[in-house]
C-alpha positions as CSV (number, residue, x, y, z in Angstrom):
1,M,87.2,25.4,-24.5
2,K,90.8,24.7,-24.1
3,R,91.0,21.0,-24.4
4,S,88.9,18.3,-24.8
5,P,86.5,17.5,-22.2
6,R,86.2,14.5,-20.1
7,I,82.6,13.4,-19.2
8,L,81.1,11.1,-17.4
9,F,77.8,10.1,-17.8
10,V,75.5,8.4,-15.0
11,G,72.7,6.8,-16.5
12,N,70.0,3.9,-17.7
13,F,72.3,2.1,-20.4
14,L,69.8,-1.5,-19.9
15,I,72.9,-4.0,-19.4
16,R,70.8,-6.1,-17.7
17,H,68.4,-6.4,-20.4
18,W,71.2,-8.3,-22.7
19,G,70.2,-6.2,-25.7
20,N,66.3,-6.2,-25.5
21,G,65.7,-2.7,-24.7
22,R,65.6,1.0,-26.0
23,S,68.5,3.3,-26.6
24,G,68.3,6.6,-24.5
25,I,69.0,9.6,-25.0
26,D,72.0,9.5,-22.4
27,M,73.9,7.0,-24.9
28,R,73.0,9.3,-27.5
29,L,75.4,12.1,-25.8
30,E,77.7,9.5,-25.7
31,A,77.8,8.7,-29.2
32,G,77.7,12.9,-29.7
33,A,80.9,12.6,-27.4
34,I,82.5,10.5,-29.3
35,R,82.2,12.7,-32.5
36,N,83.1,15.4,-30.8
37,G,86.2,13.9,-30.2
38,W,85.9,14.1,-26.4
39,Q,86.7,11.7,-23.7
40,A,83.2,9.8,-22.4
41,L,82.4,7.3,-19.6
42,A,79.5,5.7,-19.5
43,F,78.6,4.4,-15.8
44,S,74.9,2.2,-15.8
45,E,73.1,3.5,-12.1
46,R,70.9,1.1,-12.6
47,D,72.4,-2.2,-13.8
48,V,75.7,-1.1,-11.1
49,A,72.9,-1.4,-8.3
50,R,71.1,-4.5,-9.4
51,F,74.5,-6.3,-10.0
52,L,75.7,-5.2,-6.8
53,A,72.6,-6.6,-4.6
54,P,73.2,-9.5,-2.5
55,L,71.4,-12.1,-3.8
56,G,70.3,-10.0,-6.8
57,F,67.7,-8.6,-5.0
58,M,68.5,-6.7,-2.3
59,R,68.3,-3.2,-3.8
60,R,69.2,-0.6,-1.0
61,V,72.2,-2.5,-0.1
62,G,72.8,-2.9,-4.0
63,A,71.9,0.8,-4.2
64,K,74.7,2.2,-1.6
65,M,77.1,0.1,-2.9
66,M,76.1,1.7,-6.6
67,N,76.9,5.4,-5.0
68,D,80.3,4.3,-3.5
69,R,81.6,2.9,-7.1
70,L,80.3,6.2,-8.4
71,V,82.8,7.8,-6.2
72,K,85.1,6.2,-6.6
73,T,84.9,6.4,-10.0
74,A,85.3,10.1,-10.8
75,R,87.7,10.0,-8.0
76,N,89.7,7.5,-10.6
77,W,88.8,9.6,-13.7
78,K,88.4,12.3,-13.1
79,P,85.5,13.9,-15.1
80,D,85.0,18.0,-16.0
81,F,81.5,17.1,-16.6
82,V,79.4,14.6,-14.5
83,F,75.7,14.2,-16.8
84,V,73.2,12.7,-14.3
85,A,70.3,11.3,-16.1
86,H,66.9,10.2,-14.2
87,C,68.8,8.3,-11.9
88,D,67.0,7.6,-8.7
89,Y,69.3,6.0,-7.0
90,V,72.2,8.5,-7.1
91,A,72.2,10.5,-4.1
92,N,72.4,13.9,-3.5
93,E,75.6,13.2,-0.8
94,T,77.1,11.2,-3.9
95,L,76.6,14.5,-6.2
96,Y,78.7,16.2,-3.6
97,A,81.6,13.8,-2.8
98,I,82.0,13.8,-6.5
99,R,83.1,17.3,-5.8
100,E,84.9,17.2,-3.6
101,A,86.8,14.7,-4.8
102,V,87.2,16.1,-8.3
103,P,87.4,20.0,-7.7
104,G,85.9,22.2,-10.4
105,V,84.0,19.7,-11.7
106,K,80.7,20.6,-13.3
107,I,77.5,17.9,-12.5
108,I,74.3,18.4,-15.0
109,H,70.9,16.8,-14.2
110,I,68.9,15.8,-17.6
111,N,65.7,15.1,-17.0
112,C,63.5,13.4,-20.5
113,D,59.7,13.8,-18.6
114,P,56.8,15.9,-19.5
115,V,57.0,18.9,-16.4
116,E,52.8,18.3,-15.9
117,T,53.6,14.8,-13.7
118,E,54.2,15.6,-10.5
119,H,57.1,12.8,-10.1
120,C,59.7,14.4,-12.9
121,C,58.9,18.3,-11.1
122,E,60.0,16.0,-7.9
123,Q,63.2,14.5,-9.7
124,I,64.0,18.1,-11.1
125,R,63.7,19.9,-7.3
126,R,66.2,16.5,-5.8
127,R,68.7,18.3,-7.9
128,M,67.9,22.7,-8.1
129,D,71.3,22.6,-4.8
130,S,73.8,19.3,-6.1
131,C,73.8,20.3,-9.8
132,D,75.3,23.4,-11.7
133,A,72.9,22.9,-14.4
134,I,69.0,21.0,-15.0
135,F,68.4,20.7,-18.6
136,V,64.7,19.2,-19.5
137,T,62.7,18.6,-22.8
138,T,60.1,21.2,-22.0
139,A,60.6,25.3,-22.6
140,G,58.6,28.3,-20.9
141,D,58.4,29.8,-17.6
142,K,58.2,26.4,-16.0
143,L,61.9,26.4,-15.5
144,K,62.2,29.0,-13.7
145,E,60.7,27.5,-10.7
146,W,64.0,25.3,-10.7
147,T,66.4,28.2,-10.4
148,T,68.3,28.6,-7.4
149,G,70.6,32.1,-8.2
150,K,73.4,29.4,-8.0
151,N,72.4,27.2,-10.8
152,I,71.5,27.2,-14.8
153,V,68.2,25.6,-15.7
154,G,67.4,25.6,-19.5
155,F,66.0,23.3,-22.5
156,Y,67.6,20.9,-24.4
157,P,66.5,19.4,-27.5
158,N,65.9,15.0,-27.8
159,P,69.4,14.4,-29.8
160,S,70.1,12.1,-32.7
161,D,72.9,10.7,-33.7
162,P,73.7,8.4,-36.9
163,S,74.3,5.7,-35.1
164,F,71.1,5.2,-33.7
165,E,69.0,6.8,-36.5
166,V,70.5,4.4,-39.5
167,E,67.4,4.4,-41.8
168,D,66.0,6.8,-44.3
169,N,62.4,5.4,-44.8
170,S,61.7,8.9,-47.2
171,A,63.8,6.9,-49.7
172,K,61.3,3.5,-49.3
173,T,58.8,2.8,-51.0
174,E,57.7,-0.5,-50.2
175,F,56.8,-1.1,-46.0
176,R,54.8,-3.5,-44.0
177,Y,53.2,-0.3,-42.0
178,D,51.6,2.9,-43.4
179,L,51.5,4.0,-39.6
180,F,53.3,3.1,-36.9
181,F,53.4,4.3,-33.1
182,A,54.4,2.5,-29.9
183,G,53.9,3.9,-26.6
184,R,53.8,2.3,-22.9
185,P,50.3,4.1,-21.2
186,A,50.2,5.7,-18.0
187,D,47.6,7.1,-15.7
188,A,46.1,10.8,-16.8
189,D,46.9,9.7,-20.6
190,Q,46.1,12.7,-23.2
191,R,46.6,9.7,-25.9
192,K,44.7,7.6,-24.6
193,T,41.4,9.5,-25.5
194,L,42.9,10.9,-29.0
195,L,43.4,7.2,-30.4
196,A,40.3,6.6,-29.2
197,E,38.8,8.5,-31.4
198,L,41.5,8.3,-34.0
199,L,41.0,4.5,-35.5
200,P,37.2,4.8,-35.8
201,K,38.4,7.7,-38.4
202,I,41.4,6.0,-39.8
203,D,40.8,5.3,-43.7
204,P,40.5,0.8,-43.0
205,K,43.1,1.0,-46.0
206,V,45.6,2.1,-43.9
207,R,47.7,-0.4,-42.4
208,L,48.6,-0.1,-38.7
209,G,51.7,-0.9,-37.0
210,F,50.3,0.1,-33.6
211,F,52.0,-1.3,-30.5
212,G,51.5,-0.8,-26.4
213,M,48.2,1.0,-25.3
214,G,46.8,-2.1,-24.4
215,R,48.1,-4.0,-27.8
216,P,51.4,-5.4,-27.4
217,L,54.6,-3.8,-27.1
218,V,58.1,-4.2,-29.2
219,V,61.1,-3.5,-27.5
220,G,64.5,-3.4,-28.6
221,R,65.1,-4.7,-32.0
222,A,61.7,-5.3,-32.7
223,Y,61.0,-1.7,-31.9
224,E,63.8,-1.2,-34.5
225,E,62.2,-3.0,-37.0
226,A,59.2,-2.1,-37.0
227,I,60.2,2.0,-37.0
228,A,62.4,0.7,-40.2
229,E,59.2,-1.1,-41.9
230,S,57.0,1.9,-41.6
231,K,56.1,4.7,-43.8
232,M,54.5,7.0,-41.5
233,G,54.3,7.8,-38.0
234,L,52.6,9.9,-34.8
235,S,54.6,11.7,-32.5
236,I,52.0,11.8,-29.8
237,N,52.9,12.7,-25.8
238,R,51.2,11.6,-22.9
239,F,50.2,15.7,-22.6
240,E,50.4,18.5,-24.9
241,G,50.6,22.0,-25.1
242,W,54.0,22.0,-23.8
243,K,56.6,24.6,-25.4
244,W,59.2,22.4,-27.3
245,Y,57.8,19.1,-25.5
246,A,58.1,15.8,-27.6
247,S,59.3,13.2,-26.2
248,D,62.7,11.1,-27.8
249,R,60.0,9.3,-29.9
250,L,60.2,12.2,-32.2
251,T,63.9,11.3,-32.8
252,H,63.5,8.1,-33.9
253,L,60.4,9.5,-36.3
254,M,62.1,11.9,-37.9
255,G,65.0,10.6,-37.7
256,N,64.8,7.9,-39.4
257,G,62.5,9.7,-42.4
258,L,59.4,8.6,-41.3
259,L,56.6,11.3,-41.7
260,A,55.5,12.4,-38.6
261,F,52.2,14.0,-37.7
262,Q,52.3,15.9,-34.3
263,Y,50.2,18.2,-32.0
264,E,50.3,21.6,-33.9
265,G,50.1,23.3,-30.2
266,N,53.5,22.6,-29.0
267,S,55.3,25.4,-30.9
268,M,57.4,23.3,-32.6
269,Q,56.9,25.2,-35.9
270,D,59.8,27.5,-34.5
271,F,62.1,24.3,-35.5
272,F,59.9,22.7,-38.5
273,T,57.8,24.4,-41.1
274,K,54.6,22.2,-42.7
275,D,57.0,21.1,-45.4
276,E,59.0,19.0,-42.7
277,T,56.6,17.8,-40.8
278,V,52.7,17.4,-40.4
279,Y,51.2,18.9,-37.7
280,F,47.4,18.2,-36.5
281,R,44.5,20.4,-34.6
282,D,42.3,17.2,-33.4
283,A,41.7,13.7,-34.2
284,G,39.5,14.3,-37.5
285,D,41.8,17.0,-38.6
286,L,45.0,13.8,-38.0
287,A,43.0,10.9,-40.2
288,D,42.1,13.2,-43.1
289,K,45.8,14.3,-43.1
290,I,46.9,10.6,-42.5
291,A,44.9,9.8,-45.4
292,F,45.9,12.6,-48.1
293,Y,49.6,11.4,-47.5
294,N,48.8,7.6,-47.3
295,S,48.1,8.0,-51.1
296,H,50.1,11.1,-52.1
297,D,53.4,9.2,-51.8
298,D,55.5,11.6,-53.7
299,T,54.2,14.3,-51.0
300,R,54.6,12.1,-48.4
301,R,58.8,11.3,-49.4
302,V,59.5,15.1,-50.1
303,V,57.9,16.4,-46.5
304,A,59.8,13.0,-44.7
305,A,62.9,13.8,-46.1
306,A,63.1,17.7,-45.5
307,G,62.1,16.5,-41.8
308,M,64.9,13.6,-41.1
309,R,67.5,16.3,-42.7
310,K,67.0,19.1,-40.5
311,Y,66.2,16.9,-37.8
312,R,69.4,15.5,-37.8
313,R,71.4,19.0,-38.6
314,L,69.3,20.9,-35.7
315,F,69.1,18.0,-33.3
316,D,72.1,16.7,-33.9
317,A,73.8,15.3,-30.5
318,R,76.9,16.9,-31.0
319,R,75.4,20.6,-31.3
320,V,73.1,19.6,-28.2
321,L,75.8,18.0,-25.9
322,R,78.0,20.6,-26.9
323,Y,75.1,23.9,-25.8
324,M,74.9,22.0,-22.4
325,V,78.5,21.6,-21.7
326,E,79.1,25.7,-23.0
327,T,75.8,26.9,-21.2
328,A,76.9,24.8,-17.8
329,A,80.5,26.3,-18.0
330,G,79.4,29.5,-18.4
331,E,81.1,30.0,-21.4
332,A,80.6,32.0,-24.6
333,H,77.9,29.5,-27.2
334,S,80.2,28.8,-30.0
335,E,77.4,29.1,-32.8
336,P,74.1,30.4,-32.8
337,Y,71.5,27.4,-31.1
338,E,68.3,27.9,-32.0
339,W,67.0,26.8,-28.6
340,G,69.5,28.6,-27.0
341,S,67.6,31.4,-25.5
342,E,65.4,29.1,-22.6
343,V,68.0,29.6,-20.6
344,Y,67.5,30.5,-16.7
345,R,69.5,31.9,-14.2
C-alpha cells in the first residue's frame, strides 16, 4: 500500500451504555489501525440513531437522520475503506451514496455471528451487492453462497489487541474463580444442553464463576474483573462444528492468559495445539479435563501461557486488519496469513 489508508469504522461503539458495555471486534480493529499507523475514524451507528431520534424513542426517524450523517461523514473525511459491522440501521442506499461521494472507496462488511442463524445469513445476503468484501468468523464452503462474481467473501479471526487483553492470568496463582463462563441464552442454544450435562459432573472443589444462562449476567467492568479473577474458562458456542468458528469469548480467554477449553470439532487445531489450549469431546471429557488442570496448576500455567502468546501473535488486530485491507484491495498479501486461503470470489 503506497500510503497509510484512511479507514472509517461503522459499528456499535456502545456510547449510550456509558462505560458499561463490552468492547467488541470493531473497537479492536480500530485499535489495530492506529497501531499500524493508519488513520481511523469511528461512527457509532446505533448511538447516533438514538441520539438523533426525536424525543429519544422515534427510532425510524433517528435512523434516517443517522444515515444522512454517515454519508456526510464519509464525504467530509474521504476514507479509503469503510468497515460496516452488523449495523442493521445502515441502509444499502447509504453505502451506494458513499460510493458516489467518495470515488474509489472500498466498502467491507464484517460479521461475527454464527452463520447457522438465519438472522446472520440475512445480514450477509443484504450486503452481497453493496459491499466489495464480506468477512465472517466462520470458514468453509458456506461462504461461497454469498459470492456474486463482483465481491470477495472470506474468513477472519477474532482479533486481539493489547489495550483490551491486558491481563496475564497464566502468571497468576491466586484466583477467585477456577472456571469462568459468561453468555446470554438464545434459542436453539447448544450451550444449554452441554452445561446441563456438565455441571453435575464437575468436581465440587472447582469454584465456578458462571454468569448468564439463567444466572445474573456481568457486563462492562464487572465482566473484565471476573475475567481477571479466573484461572480457566469455557469457550463454548451456541453452535459447534463449524470450521474455525468461535465467538469473541475465545479472545477474552486466551488473550488474557486463561486456560481455554473448546470443542474439538471446530478445526481450531489448525491454529492451536493441545499444548496451547484444551480440546474436549463431550461433557464427561470436559469435566475430567477441568479436574485435571485444576489440580495440576504448573501444567495449567504452561499451556495457558503458550496459548496466550500464540493467540496474541497470530490474531493480532494489526495483522487481521492488514489482511482484510489487502484482500479487499486486491493486493498481494504482505505476509503468509495462516487463514488466508479461506477467500472466495
